[in-house]
C-alpha positions in Angstrom: -85.8 3.7 -77.0 -87.8 6.9 -77.7 -87.8 8.0 -74.0 -84.0 7.4 -73.7 -83.5 9.4 -76.9 -85.6 12.3 -75.4 -83.7 12.2 -72.2 -80.3 12.3 -74.0 -81.3 15.2 -76.2 -82.7 17.1 -73.3 -79.5 16.6 -71.3 -77.3 17.7 -74.2 -79.5 20.7 -74.8 -79.1 21.8 -71.2 -75.3 21.5 -70.9 -74.2 22.3 -74.5 -73.9 26.1 -74.3 -72.4 26.4 -70.8 -69.9 23.6 -71.7 -68.9 25.4 -74.9 -68.4 28.7 -73.0 -66.3 26.9 -70.4 -64.3 25.2 -73.1 -63.5 28.4 -74.9 -62.5 30.2 -71.7 -60.4 27.2 -70.6 -58.7 27.0 -74.0 -58.0 30.8 -73.9 -56.5 30.6 -70.4 -54.4 27.5 -71.2 -52.9 29.5 -74.2 -52.3 32.5 -71.8 -54.7 34.7 -73.8 -56.2 37.7 -72.0 -59.7 36.6 -72.7 -61.6 39.6 -71.5 -59.3 42.1 -73.3 -59.6 40.1 -76.5 -63.4 39.9 -76.1 -63.6 43.7 -75.7 -61.4 44.3 -78.8 -63.6 42.0 -80.8 -66.7 43.8 -79.7 -65.1 47.1 -80.9 -64.4 45.6 -84.3 -68.0 44.2 -84.3 -69.4 47.7 -83.9 -67.4 49.1 -86.8 -68.6 46.1 -88.9 -72.2 46.8 -88.0 -71.9 50.4 -89.2 -70.4 49.2 -92.5 -73.1 46.7 -93.2 -76.1 49.0 -92.7 -76.6 49.8 -96.5 -76.4 46.1 -97.4 -78.8 45.2 -94.6 -81.4 47.7 -95.7 -81.2 46.4 -99.3 -81.6 42.8 -98.2 -84.5 43.5 -95.9 -86.3 45.5 -98.7 -85.9 42.6 -101.1 -87.2 40.1 -98.6 -90.2 42.3 -97.9 -91.0 42.5 -101.6 -90.7 38.7 -101.9 -93.1 38.0 -99.1 -95.6 40.7 -99.8 -95.8 40.0 -103.5 -97.2 36.5 -102.9 -94.2 34.8 -104.4 -93.7 32.9 -101.1 -97.2 31.5 -101.3 -96.8 30.4 -104.9 -93.5 28.7 -104.1 -95.1 26.9 -101.1 -97.9 25.6 -103.3 -95.5 24.3 -105.9 -93.2 22.5 -103.3 -96.0 21.2 -101.0 -96.4 17.8 -102.8 -92.7 17.0 -102.5 -92.4 18.1 -98.9 -95.5 16.2 -97.8 -93.8 13.1 -99.2 -91.0 13.4 -96.7 -93.3 14.3 -93.9 -92.7 18.0 -93.7 -96.0 19.7 -92.7 -97.2 22.4 -95.1 -97.3 24.9 -92.3 -93.5 24.5 -91.7 -92.5 24.8 -95.4 -92.5 28.7 -95.4 -89.9 28.5 -92.5 -87.7 26.2 -94.6 -87.9 28.7 -97.5 -87.7 31.9 -95.6 -84.9 31.0 -93.2 -82.0 31.2 -95.8 -83.3 34.7 -96.7 -84.1 36.5 -93.4 -83.5 35.9 -89.7 -86.1 38.4 -88.6 -88.6 37.3 -91.2 -88.2 33.6 -90.2 -88.4 34.6 -86.5 -91.7 36.4 -87.1 -93.0 33.4 -89.0 -91.9 31.1 -86.2 -93.6 33.2 -83.6 -96.8 33.3 -85.7 -96.7 29.5 -86.1 -96.2 29.0 -82.3 -99.1 31.3 -81.5 -101.3 29.2 -83.9 -100.2 25.7 -83.0 -98.5 26.2 -79.6 -94.8 26.1 -78.7 -95.0 22.5 -77.5 -96.7 21.2 -80.6 -94.9 19.2 -83.3 -95.0 22.2 -85.6 -93.8 24.6 -82.9 -90.8 22.5 -82.0 -90.1 21.7 -85.6 -89.9 25.3 -86.8 -87.9 26.4 -83.7 -85.5 23.5 -84.4 -85.3 24.5 -88.1 -84.5 28.1 -87.0 -81.6 26.9 -84.9 -80.4 24.3 -87.4 -79.9 26.7 -90.4 -78.4 30.0 -91.4 -79.6 33.1 -93.2 -77.4 32.2 -96.2 -78.4 35.0 -98.6 -78.4 37.6 -95.7 -74.8 36.6 -94.8 -73.7 36.7 -98.4 -75.3 40.0 -99.2 -74.4 41.8 -96.0 -71.1 40.4 -94.9 -69.6 39.6 -98.3 -70.8 43.0 -99.5 -69.3 44.9 -96.6 -65.9 43.6 -97.4 -66.4 43.9 -101.2 -66.2 40.2 -102.1 -67.4 40.1 -105.7 -66.8 36.4 -106.5 -68.6 34.2 -103.9 -67.6 31.0 -105.8 -69.2 28.1 -104.1 -70.7 30.0 -101.1 -74.3 30.0 -102.4 -74.6 26.3 -103.2 -72.7 25.2 -100.2 -74.7 27.5 -97.9 -78.0 26.2 -99.4 -76.9 22.6 -99.1 -76.1 23.2 -95.5 -79.5 24.8 -94.9 -81.2 21.9 -96.6 -79.4 19.4 -94.4 -80.2 21.5 -91.4 -83.9 21.5 -92.2 -83.9 17.7 -93.0 -81.9 17.0 -89.8 -84.4 19.1 -87.8 -87.3 17.2 -89.3 -85.7 13.9 -88.6 -84.9 14.7 -85.0 -88.3 16.1 -84.3 -90.1 13.1 -85.9 -87.9 10.9 -83.7 -88.8 12.9 -80.6 -92.5 12.9 -81.3 -92.7 9.4 -82.8 -94.3 10.9 -85.9 
């Protein structure tokens, strides 16, 4: 069962992105959309958006730096460790689960550090990389993108984003535990 599951997951991971690209191109062509021209126009709009979000990006990166360097992350990890060890989440991976909703670059740096320490093919290496791909930088998105278009009332965006991140992290843990028979 476990070997079949690994084979299926490996096969899906190999074909998923090329299949999605082909599906988007096929859908566009079937709707008679000039796919390349629309892509270039979107890239132009993306550049303008990037310029507008720079102040929000700087503020968010500063806040994340203060959070990590102040030791608040370590305190939070020590408080949450008993609960996460109960569900089988290694203490080494907990900072990734906490940092990912805050910062993409911070969580990428943490993931790289964990892979150097434990190895990219270790349970922790695969777990944190799966967590990275299974979740979003919720607060970053809210601060930068909502701020750039002057959204003042985010309503349910924070709780829904954090719930999605939680389920992404739990899903990553479940899949990795199934793949490693842990």
